[in-house]
N, C-alpha and C positions, 0 to 999 in steps of 0.2 A: 503494500498500500505505499502511496506517495505519502511525504509529508509535506507540511505545510499549511495544514490548516483546509485540503481542496481533495475530494476523488474527482476520479472519472466517473461520468454517467453517461454508458452507451443505450444504443438503438437510436440515435439520429445518424445523420448521414455523417454529420461531422462529431466527433466526441467533445464535449462543452464541460467545463469546470464549475460543479456547484459547491457554494460553500457545505462545510463540512459542519454540522451542528454541533454548539459549544457542549452540551451534555457529552457526545461523544468524543469529544475532545479530550473531557475533565475523564473518562473513563478510561481513553486509552492512556495519558498520562500518570491515572493509577495503577495501572496491569505493568506500565514499563518500571514504576517505583519498587511494585512487590516484587517482579523478575529480577529487579537488581539487588535487593533486599534476598531474594531467596538463591540468587546466585553467591551472593557472598556468605551467606549460611553455608551452603553448598563446600565453597570452596574452603573454608573451615573446618569442615566433617574430620578429614584425616586427621588433624593434629588433634581434633578431640578425642577420636576412636584412641590413637596412639596413647594419648595419656589416660583415658581410660583402660587400656589393656593392660598399661604398666603398673599402674594401681592394682589390679586384678591378680594381676602376675606375684606382684610382691607378696599380696593377701594371702593368696595361694600356696604359695610355698612357707610362710610361716603355720598357716592351719593345715596344711596336709603332709608337709614334711619336717618340720622342725617341730612342732607338739607331737609326734608319732614317736622319732625320734627322742624325743626327752623323755616321754613313758615308756620307752623301752631300756633306756638308762637304769630309771626306777626300779623297773621291772626286774633287769639284771643286777643288779646291786643289790636289792632285797636276796632273790636266790642265792648269790654269793655267801653272803653274811647267815644265812640258814647254813648251806652247806660247810661254813668252817666248824661250826660246831662238832662235826661229827670226825674232825682228824684227829680227835681223841684216840680212837680208836689203832691209830697206827699204821692201816693196814694201805695197800699199794694199789688196792680196788676205790678207796675212798681219796687216797691222795690224787689219781687219775681223773677222778670225779669232779674232784674242785679246782685239778687246773685246768680241765675242761670249761668249768665254768667261771673261772678267771679269766681264760680267751675272749670267752664270749663276751663278758663285761666289759675288758676292755676296747674290744670292737664296737662293741655300742655307743662308749665314750669319745670314740675315736670319730666314729660319725657322726655323733653330737659337735665334735671339734670342729666341723670343717662351716660352721655357722656361728663365728665370733660377736653374735652383736647383741644390743638389747639385755635381757635377763638372764642370757645364756653367757656372757662376759661381765656383765655386772653384778654376778654373784660372786665371781673369783672360782668358782668350783671347780672348771677345769685346772687351773694352778693345783690347788689342794688335793684334787684325786689322781694328778698325770704329770705332777712333777718327777723332771730325771736330769740327771740321773741322781739316784738317792745315795745317801750316806750309810753306806752297808755298816763300818766300825762304828757308827752311835747305834745301829741296831744289834750290832752285838752287843752293845755296850746293855742297852736294854733287855736284854737277854738275858744277860748274866748278873744284872743288879738285883737291885731288892725293892726299887721304886713301886711305888702302885702303877698299877694298868689297868686303866677304866678309861670312860668315853671322853671325858673331862678331860686327861692328863692326855691323850691320844692330841685331843684339838688344838692343846696349847702347844703340842711339838712343833717344830721347824719343818715345812713342808718336804724338806729331803730325809725327813725318817717316818713319813706316810705315805698313802696313798695306796693307790695299784700297783707301783714298782717296788713296794717296800713289801708287797703281800709276794710279790715274786719271787723277791730274792730269798722268804721263806719259804715260797712253796717247790722252786725249781734250784737247779744246780749243775755242775759237771758231775757228780758222784753220781751211781747207780740209784733207782726211785726208790728201792729195797733201805736204802741208808736214808736217802731222805726221808721216806716213809716213819723211819723209826724213830727220827728226831722230836718227833710227836707221842712219845711213850716216854712211862716213866715220871718222874717230879720235874724234870727240866722241862719235858715235853710238855705236860701241863701249862707251863708257862706259854713256851711257846704257842701253844694251840689259843691259850686267852688272848695275845699279842693277835695272833692272825684272827682273831673274832671280832676283837678290837681296832684292829684298823679296816676291817670289812665292814663294819660297825659304821665307821666314819665317811667310809664313803659314800654309805647308805646315807647318812644325816644329809650329804652334800647333792645326792641325786634328789633327796623328795623337796630340799630347799630350791635347787632350779625349777622343778617341777611346779613346785607353790609359785612360785615367782613368777613362771608364763601361764598358769592356770591352764585355761583354754583355749589361748594365744590371740584371741578375738581383739582385746584390748592391743598389743603390741602389732596385732598386724594393721590394724586399723592406723596407727601411727607411724609405723613402717611404710605402708602404703601413701599415706600423706605426704613423707618425706621427698616422694616421685624420685628423681634425677638423685638428690641425696643418696638414698637408699641403695639405688640402682648401683651408681659408683661405688658404693663400700662394698657390694655383693661381690662385683663382679672382681673388684681387689683382695677378695678375700677366699675366690675361686683361683686364682691366679699365685696367690700365696700359699694355698694347699697343696697345687701341682707344683711350684717350684721348691716348697718343703720337701716334697718326697724326691724330685731331682736331687736338691743338694744334700740334704739330711739323711738320705736313705739310699741312694744310686752312687753319687758323687763322695761321700764320704765313707758310706765300703771299699768303693774301688780302692781310695786311697789308702785305705787300711789292710786289704790285702795287698796291695802291691808293696805297702812298707813291711808288709811282716808281722803286721802286730796287731791283728785280729784276735781280739778274746771276748768273751760275751758279755763282760761288763762293758764293753767299749761300743755295743750295739744296743739302741734302744728295742725292749723286748727279745734281745737276744738270749738270754736264760729260760727264756717261755716261750722260745722259737715263734715268735709272733712277727718280726721283722718284714717278712712277704707281707704276710696277713693286714699290717697297720700301713702297709705301702697300698694293696688292694681297696682297703677301707677307705683310705684317704681319696681315691680317686673314684670310686666308685659313689661316696657319698656327694662327690663335687658333680658328678655327671647325674646324678639324681636331683641335685639343683637346677641344671640347666636342662634336663627334660620333663621331670617330674610328671610324667601323665600325661606331656604333651600340655601343660600346662604353665611351664616353668619359662626359663630367661628364652629357649629356644621358639616360643611362640612369638617373643619381640622380635626375635633375629629373623625368622622364616619371613617375618612380613616386610622385613626392609633388604631382605638379601635371603631367595633360596639354597642360593650355591655356597654361601658362608653356614648356613644351618648346616646342610648335608657335609660340606669338611669338618664343622668344629666336631659333629656327632663321629663322623668316620677318625679323628683325631682319640676322641674318648675310645672309642671301641679296640683300634688297634696299643693305645697304652694299656689299657685293663685286660686284651686278652695276651700282649707280649709281658706282663707283671706274671698273671696267672699262668704260663706256659712254663714258668722259671722253676715252678714244682718243688720248691723249699727256700726255707729262708734263705735272704739277701746274700748273706756273708758265705751261707755254703754253694749259692749258685755261682756267686763270684769267682770261686776258688775252684769248682768242677768243669764250670764249662764259660770262662771268659766272654768267648764271642756272644753268646745268647745272652748273658748277663749287659753286655754292650748294646746288644741291641735291643735289650728292653728298655735301657736308660734312652737310647736314642728317641724311641717313641714319646716316651714322658717328656722329655726335651721337647719333640715337636708339637707336643698339646700344650706345653708352657707358652710357645711362642704364639700358637692360633689364638689363648687366650688373652693374651697380651697385647695382641695386634688385632687379629680379627673379631675377636668380639667386641673390645673395648671400642674399636672404630666405630661397627655397626651399632653399638647403644649408646654411640657419643658418651662414652666413659672420660673425664677427664684426670683421674686419680693418677697421682704418682704411685708405682707399684716402688716397695722398699724390697731389696734385694735380700732373698736369703744366701745368708755366706757358707754354710757347712759347719759350722765349727761348734 
Protein backbone atom coordinates (compact mmCIF):
# COMPACT_ATOMS: atom_id res chain seq x y z
CA UNK A 1 0.00 0.00 0.00
CA UNK A 2 1.46 3.42 -0.92
CA UNK A 3 2.22 5.80 1.87
CA UNK A 4 1.43 9.50 2.05
CA UNK A 5 -2.20 9.38 3.09
CA UNK A 6 -3.79 8.35 -0.29
CA UNK A 7 -4.84 5.01 -1.90
CA UNK A 8 -5.38 4.00 -5.53
CA UNK A 9 -8.97 3.44 -6.60
CA UNK A 10 -9.44 1.22 -9.66
CA UNK A 11 -12.42 0.92 -11.97
CA UNK A 12 -12.12 4.14 -13.99
CA UNK A 13 -10.21 4.41 -17.21
CA UNK A 14 -7.54 6.32 -15.42
CA UNK A 15 -6.63 5.49 -11.85
CA UNK A 16 -7.23 8.32 -9.46
CA UNK A 17 -6.05 8.93 -5.91
CA UNK A 18 -8.63 9.33 -3.19
CA UNK A 19 -8.02 10.73 0.31
CA UNK A 20 -7.47 8.15 3.05
CA UNK A 21 -10.03 8.43 5.83
CA UNK A 22 -8.48 9.80 9.10
CA UNK A 23 -9.70 6.75 11.01
CA UNK A 24 -7.75 4.44 8.65
CA UNK A 25 -4.61 6.56 9.03
CA UNK A 26 -4.80 6.24 12.83
CA UNK A 27 -5.41 2.50 12.54
CA UNK A 28 -2.32 2.11 10.33
CA UNK A 29 -0.24 4.18 12.75
CA UNK A 30 -1.36 2.06 15.70
CA UNK A 31 -0.56 -1.13 13.80
CA UNK A 32 2.94 0.11 12.95
CA UNK A 33 3.54 1.02 16.60
CA UNK A 34 2.38 -2.39 17.84
CA UNK A 35 4.49 -4.19 15.23
CA UNK A 36 7.53 -2.16 16.24
CA UNK A 37 6.85 -2.92 19.89
CA UNK A 38 6.42 -6.64 19.21
CA UNK A 39 9.51 -6.63 17.05
CA UNK A 40 11.55 -5.24 19.92
CA UNK A 41 10.11 -7.80 22.31
CA UNK A 42 10.84 -10.68 19.95
CA UNK A 43 14.41 -9.50 19.45
CA UNK A 44 14.84 -9.49 23.24
CA UNK A 45 13.51 -13.05 23.70
CA UNK A 46 16.80 -14.91 23.11
CA UNK A 47 18.52 -12.96 25.91
CA UNK A 48 15.57 -13.55 28.25
CA UNK A 49 15.54 -17.24 27.46
CA UNK A 50 19.29 -17.42 28.01
CA UNK A 51 18.98 -15.81 31.45
CA UNK A 52 16.01 -18.00 32.38
CA UNK A 53 17.84 -21.14 31.21
CA UNK A 54 20.95 -20.17 33.14
CA UNK A 55 19.00 -19.75 36.36
CA UNK A 56 17.16 -23.01 35.80
CA UNK A 57 20.40 -24.89 35.18
CA UNK A 58 22.04 -23.47 38.30
CA UNK A 59 18.97 -24.26 40.37
CA UNK A 60 18.77 -27.79 38.98
CA UNK A 61 22.41 -28.54 39.75
CA UNK A 62 21.90 -27.70 43.42
CA UNK A 63 18.62 -29.54 43.83
CA UNK A 64 19.35 -32.63 41.71
CA UNK A 65 23.11 -33.06 42.10
CA UNK A 66 24.44 -31.31 45.20
CA UNK A 67 21.58 -32.23 47.54
CA UNK A 68 21.62 -35.98 46.68
CA UNK A 69 25.41 -36.03 47.00
CA UNK A 70 25.14 -34.43 50.44
CA UNK A 71 22.55 -36.99 51.52
CA UNK A 72 24.85 -39.77 50.30
CA UNK A 73 27.70 -38.35 52.40
CA UNK A 74 25.57 -38.41 55.53
CA UNK A 75 24.33 -41.95 54.88
CA UNK A 76 27.76 -43.42 54.16
CA UNK A 77 29.31 -41.63 57.14
CA UNK A 78 26.68 -43.05 59.51
CA UNK A 79 27.25 -46.52 58.07
CA UNK A 80 31.00 -46.22 58.62
CA UNK A 81 30.49 -45.12 62.23
CA UNK A 82 28.26 -48.13 62.93
CA UNK A 83 30.70 -50.57 61.37
CA UNK A 84 33.72 -49.35 63.30
CA UNK A 85 32.10 -50.63 66.48
CA UNK A 86 32.50 -54.19 65.20
CA UNK A 87 36.29 -53.89 64.87
CA UNK A 88 36.63 -55.11 68.44
CA UNK A 89 36.21 -58.72 67.25
CA UNK A 90 39.57 -58.32 65.45
CA UNK A 91 38.60 -60.58 62.56
CA UNK A 92 39.86 -60.26 59.01
CA UNK A 93 36.29 -60.44 57.68
CA UNK A 94 35.25 -57.49 59.84
CA UNK A 95 38.32 -55.51 58.86
CA UNK A 96 37.61 -56.07 55.16
CA UNK A 97 34.02 -54.94 55.60
CA UNK A 98 35.02 -51.76 57.42
CA UNK A 99 37.70 -51.05 54.84
CA UNK A 100 35.14 -51.33 52.05
CA UNK A 101 32.80 -48.96 53.84
CA UNK A 102 35.66 -46.53 54.43
CA UNK A 103 36.45 -46.55 50.71
CA UNK A 104 32.80 -45.91 49.82
CA UNK A 105 32.59 -43.10 52.36
CA UNK A 106 35.74 -41.42 51.08
CA UNK A 107 34.36 -41.61 47.53
CA UNK A 108 31.10 -39.96 48.60
CA UNK A 109 33.00 -37.10 50.25
CA UNK A 110 35.21 -36.69 47.17
CA UNK A 111 32.08 -36.49 45.03
CA UNK A 112 30.78 -33.68 47.22
CA UNK A 113 34.20 -32.01 47.07
CA UNK A 114 33.58 -31.23 43.38
CA UNK A 115 31.16 -28.47 44.46
CA UNK A 116 32.93 -26.26 46.99
CA UNK A 117 30.34 -23.53 47.24
CA UNK A 118 27.64 -22.32 49.60
CA UNK A 119 27.03 -24.45 52.71
CA UNK A 120 29.43 -27.10 51.40
CA UNK A 121 32.43 -24.79 51.79
CA UNK A 122 31.09 -22.48 54.50
CA UNK A 123 30.74 -25.38 56.96
CA UNK A 124 34.47 -26.24 56.68
CA UNK A 125 33.38 -29.88 56.67
CA UNK A 126 35.58 -30.82 53.72
CA UNK A 127 38.74 -29.64 55.47
CA UNK A 128 37.89 -31.32 58.75
CA UNK A 129 37.03 -34.68 57.23
CA UNK A 130 39.50 -34.99 54.33
CA UNK A 131 42.68 -33.25 55.43
CA UNK A 132 45.75 -35.01 54.05
CA UNK A 133 48.45 -35.89 54.92
CA UNK A 134 47.71 -36.71 58.54
CA UNK A 135 50.35 -36.60 61.27
CA UNK A 136 50.82 -40.30 61.95
CA UNK A 137 53.19 -39.70 64.88
CA UNK A 138 50.44 -37.76 66.60
CA UNK A 139 47.96 -40.60 66.06
CA UNK A 140 50.46 -43.12 67.44
CA UNK A 141 50.97 -40.95 70.52
CA UNK A 142 47.22 -40.87 71.04
CA UNK A 143 47.01 -44.65 70.79
CA UNK A 144 49.84 -45.15 73.28
CA UNK A 145 48.80 -42.42 75.68
CA UNK A 146 46.26 -42.33 78.45
CA UNK A 147 44.30 -39.21 77.58
CA UNK A 148 40.57 -39.53 77.13
CA UNK A 149 39.27 -40.37 73.69
CA UNK A 150 35.78 -39.00 73.25
CA UNK A 151 33.80 -36.92 70.81
CA UNK A 152 34.79 -33.63 72.43
CA UNK A 153 38.51 -34.38 72.51
CA UNK A 154 38.53 -35.55 68.88
CA UNK A 155 36.71 -32.43 67.73
CA UNK A 156 39.25 -30.27 69.56
CA UNK A 157 42.21 -31.92 67.81
CA UNK A 158 44.03 -30.45 64.86
CA UNK A 159 42.80 -31.55 61.46
CA UNK A 160 46.03 -33.51 60.93
CA UNK A 161 45.03 -36.11 63.54
CA UNK A 162 41.44 -36.80 62.58
CA UNK A 163 39.14 -37.32 59.64
CA UNK A 164 38.95 -40.06 57.04
CA UNK A 165 42.69 -40.25 56.47
CA UNK A 166 43.37 -40.71 60.17
CA UNK A 167 40.98 -43.66 59.93
CA UNK A 168 42.87 -44.90 56.88
CA UNK A 169 46.01 -45.02 59.01
CA UNK A 170 44.26 -47.24 61.56
CA UNK A 171 42.57 -49.54 59.03
CA UNK A 172 45.28 -50.01 56.41
CA UNK A 173 48.99 -50.68 56.32
CA UNK A 174 51.69 -52.40 54.34
CA UNK A 175 51.57 -55.38 56.70
CA UNK A 176 49.33 -58.43 56.03
CA UNK A 177 45.68 -57.80 56.86
CA UNK A 178 45.77 -60.51 59.55
CA UNK A 179 48.26 -58.40 61.47
CA UNK A 180 46.22 -55.24 61.03
CA UNK A 181 43.09 -57.02 62.27
CA UNK A 182 45.01 -58.35 65.29
CA UNK A 183 45.86 -54.81 66.34
CA UNK A 184 42.24 -54.36 67.37
CA UNK A 185 42.44 -57.25 69.86
CA UNK A 186 43.26 -57.11 73.58
CA UNK A 187 43.54 -54.07 75.87
CA UNK A 188 45.52 -51.99 73.38
CA UNK A 189 43.12 -53.04 70.64
CA UNK A 190 40.20 -51.76 72.66
CA UNK A 191 41.71 -48.28 72.68
CA UNK A 192 42.37 -48.56 68.95
CA UNK A 193 38.75 -49.54 68.33
CA UNK A 194 37.54 -46.69 70.51
CA UNK A 195 39.65 -44.22 68.57
CA UNK A 196 38.37 -45.57 65.24
CA UNK A 197 34.78 -45.14 66.43
CA UNK A 198 35.45 -41.63 67.71
CA UNK A 199 37.09 -40.61 64.44
CA UNK A 200 34.17 -42.01 62.45
CA UNK A 201 31.70 -40.27 64.75
CA UNK A 202 33.49 -36.99 64.11
CA UNK A 203 33.15 -37.50 60.36
CA UNK A 204 29.44 -38.14 60.89
CA UNK A 205 29.18 -34.95 62.93
CA UNK A 206 30.38 -32.87 59.98
CA UNK A 207 28.36 -34.87 57.46
CA UNK A 208 25.20 -34.14 59.44
CA UNK A 209 26.26 -30.52 59.81
CA UNK A 210 26.65 -29.88 56.09
CA UNK A 211 23.44 -31.79 55.31
CA UNK A 212 21.57 -29.70 57.86
CA UNK A 213 23.05 -26.45 56.55
CA UNK A 214 22.03 -27.28 52.97
CA UNK A 215 18.65 -28.73 53.90
CA UNK A 216 16.44 -29.41 50.88
CA UNK A 217 18.66 -27.05 48.91
CA UNK A 218 15.88 -24.73 47.78
CA UNK A 219 17.08 -21.63 49.61
CA UNK A 220 20.64 -21.99 48.37
CA UNK A 221 19.44 -23.00 44.89
CA UNK A 222 17.49 -19.74 44.58
CA UNK A 223 20.42 -17.70 45.83
CA UNK A 224 22.80 -19.52 43.51
CA UNK A 225 20.48 -19.00 40.52
CA UNK A 226 19.90 -15.33 41.29
CA UNK A 227 23.66 -14.67 41.22
CA UNK A 228 23.55 -15.60 37.52
CA UNK A 229 26.82 -15.13 35.71
CA UNK A 230 28.78 -14.83 38.94
CA UNK A 231 27.61 -18.31 39.98
CA UNK A 232 28.38 -19.59 36.50
CA UNK A 233 31.89 -18.15 36.69
CA UNK A 234 32.53 -19.81 40.05
CA UNK A 235 31.07 -23.12 38.92
CA UNK A 236 33.22 -23.30 35.80
CA UNK A 237 36.26 -22.34 37.89
CA UNK A 238 35.39 -25.22 40.25
CA UNK A 239 35.16 -27.70 37.36
CA UNK A 240 38.53 -26.53 36.07
CA UNK A 241 40.11 -26.75 39.52
CA UNK A 242 38.84 -30.29 40.13
CA UNK A 243 40.14 -31.64 36.82
CA UNK A 244 43.41 -29.71 37.10
CA UNK A 245 43.85 -31.21 40.56
CA UNK A 246 43.52 -34.71 39.07
CA UNK A 247 46.08 -33.79 36.43
CA UNK A 248 48.61 -32.17 38.77
CA UNK A 249 48.15 -33.83 42.15
CA UNK A 250 47.18 -37.30 40.95
CA UNK A 251 49.01 -37.95 37.68
CA UNK A 252 51.91 -35.51 37.44
CA UNK A 253 52.86 -35.89 41.10
CA UNK A 254 52.65 -39.68 41.00
CA UNK A 255 54.77 -39.72 37.85
CA UNK A 256 57.47 -37.62 39.54
CA UNK A 257 57.50 -39.89 42.59
CA UNK A 258 57.87 -42.99 40.42
CA UNK A 259 60.67 -41.48 38.35
CA UNK A 260 62.48 -40.38 41.51
CA UNK A 261 62.09 -43.81 43.07
CA UNK A 262 60.28 -42.28 46.05
CA UNK A 263 56.94 -44.05 45.87
CA UNK A 264 55.74 -44.69 49.40
CA UNK A 265 52.11 -45.16 50.33
CA UNK A 266 52.35 -42.29 52.76
CA UNK A 267 53.31 -40.03 49.83
CA UNK A 268 50.10 -40.83 47.90
CA UNK A 269 46.69 -39.56 48.99
CA UNK A 270 44.61 -42.68 49.51
CA UNK A 271 47.69 -44.83 48.89
CA UNK A 272 47.35 -47.07 51.93
CA UNK A 273 43.65 -47.56 51.24
CA UNK A 274 44.30 -48.32 47.54
CA UNK A 275 42.09 -45.40 46.55
CA UNK A 276 44.32 -43.19 44.38
CA UNK A 277 42.73 -44.31 41.11
CA UNK A 278 39.22 -44.18 42.57
CA UNK A 279 39.79 -40.66 43.91
CA UNK A 280 40.78 -39.54 40.41
CA UNK A 281 37.80 -41.30 38.82
CA UNK A 282 35.36 -39.95 41.39
CA UNK A 283 36.56 -36.39 40.80
CA UNK A 284 36.22 -36.74 37.03
CA UNK A 285 32.80 -38.35 37.22
CA UNK A 286 31.54 -35.74 39.69
CA UNK A 287 32.69 -33.00 37.34
CA UNK A 288 31.00 -34.70 34.40
CA UNK A 289 27.83 -34.97 36.48
CA UNK A 290 27.79 -31.20 36.96
CA UNK A 291 28.24 -30.76 33.22
CA UNK A 292 25.56 -33.24 32.08
CA UNK A 293 23.15 -33.69 35.03
CA UNK A 294 20.66 -35.71 33.02
CA UNK A 295 20.85 -33.22 30.14
CA UNK A 296 19.91 -30.38 32.50
CA UNK A 297 23.40 -29.30 33.53
CA UNK A 298 25.89 -26.92 31.95
CA UNK A 299 25.64 -28.93 28.72
CA UNK A 300 22.24 -27.35 28.15
CA UNK A 301 23.74 -23.86 28.09
CA UNK A 302 26.71 -24.95 25.98
CA UNK A 303 24.62 -26.82 23.38
CA UNK A 304 22.37 -23.77 22.96
CA UNK A 305 25.45 -21.77 21.93
CA UNK A 306 27.50 -24.42 20.13
CA UNK A 307 26.50 -28.03 19.54
CA UNK A 308 30.02 -28.83 18.35
CA UNK A 309 31.61 -27.59 21.59
CA UNK A 310 29.10 -29.62 23.60
CA UNK A 311 30.01 -32.76 21.64
CA UNK A 312 33.71 -32.08 22.09
CA UNK A 313 33.38 -31.61 25.84
CA UNK A 314 31.33 -34.79 26.23
CA UNK A 315 33.96 -36.66 24.25
CA UNK A 316 36.76 -35.22 26.38
CA UNK A 317 34.99 -36.35 29.56
CA UNK A 318 34.38 -39.83 28.13
CA UNK A 319 37.98 -40.25 26.99
CA UNK A 320 39.45 -39.10 30.31
CA UNK A 321 37.16 -41.25 32.44
CA UNK A 322 37.67 -44.25 30.17
CA UNK A 323 41.46 -43.91 30.16
CA UNK A 324 41.72 -43.59 33.95
CA UNK A 325 39.34 -46.51 34.43
CA UNK A 326 41.38 -48.66 32.05
CA UNK A 327 44.44 -48.34 34.28
CA UNK A 328 42.82 -51.02 36.43
CA UNK A 329 44.96 -50.33 39.50
CA UNK A 330 45.97 -47.59 41.92
CA UNK A 331 47.87 -44.83 40.11
CA UNK A 332 51.20 -45.57 41.77
CA UNK A 333 51.00 -49.20 40.65
CA UNK A 334 49.84 -48.36 37.14
CA UNK A 335 52.66 -45.84 36.68
CA UNK A 336 55.26 -48.51 37.46
CA UNK A 337 53.61 -51.41 35.66
CA UNK A 338 52.72 -49.68 32.39
CA UNK A 339 54.18 -46.17 32.08
CA UNK A 340 52.88 -45.73 28.51
CA UNK A 341 49.30 -46.49 29.51
CA UNK A 342 49.65 -44.24 32.56
CA UNK A 343 51.00 -41.36 30.44
CA UNK A 344 48.17 -41.83 27.94
CA UNK A 345 45.66 -41.51 30.78
CA UNK A 346 47.40 -38.40 32.02
CA UNK A 347 47.22 -36.90 28.52
CA UNK A 348 43.45 -37.38 28.28
CA UNK A 349 42.93 -35.68 31.63
CA UNK A 350 45.13 -32.78 30.48
CA UNK A 351 43.09 -32.54 27.29
CA UNK A 352 39.89 -32.32 29.32
CA UNK A 353 41.45 -29.64 31.51
CA UNK A 354 42.29 -27.52 28.45
CA UNK A 355 38.81 -28.00 26.98
CA UNK A 356 37.20 -26.74 30.18
CA UNK A 357 39.58 -23.78 30.47
CA UNK A 358 39.23 -22.69 26.86
CA UNK A 359 36.08 -24.03 25.21
CA UNK A 360 33.68 -24.21 28.14
CA UNK A 361 34.77 -20.86 29.57
CA UNK A 362 34.58 -19.17 26.17
CA UNK A 363 31.13 -20.44 25.23
CA UNK A 364 29.66 -19.51 28.62
CA UNK A 365 31.33 -16.10 28.72
CA UNK A 366 33.26 -16.94 31.88
CA UNK A 367 35.66 -14.21 32.95
CA UNK A 368 37.14 -15.86 36.05
CA UNK A 369 40.90 -16.27 36.37
CA UNK A 370 41.80 -19.89 37.02
CA UNK A 371 44.29 -20.50 39.82
CA UNK A 372 46.95 -23.03 38.93
CA UNK A 373 47.37 -26.25 40.89
CA UNK A 374 51.09 -26.79 41.34
CA UNK A 375 51.00 -30.42 42.40
CA UNK A 376 52.96 -29.90 45.63
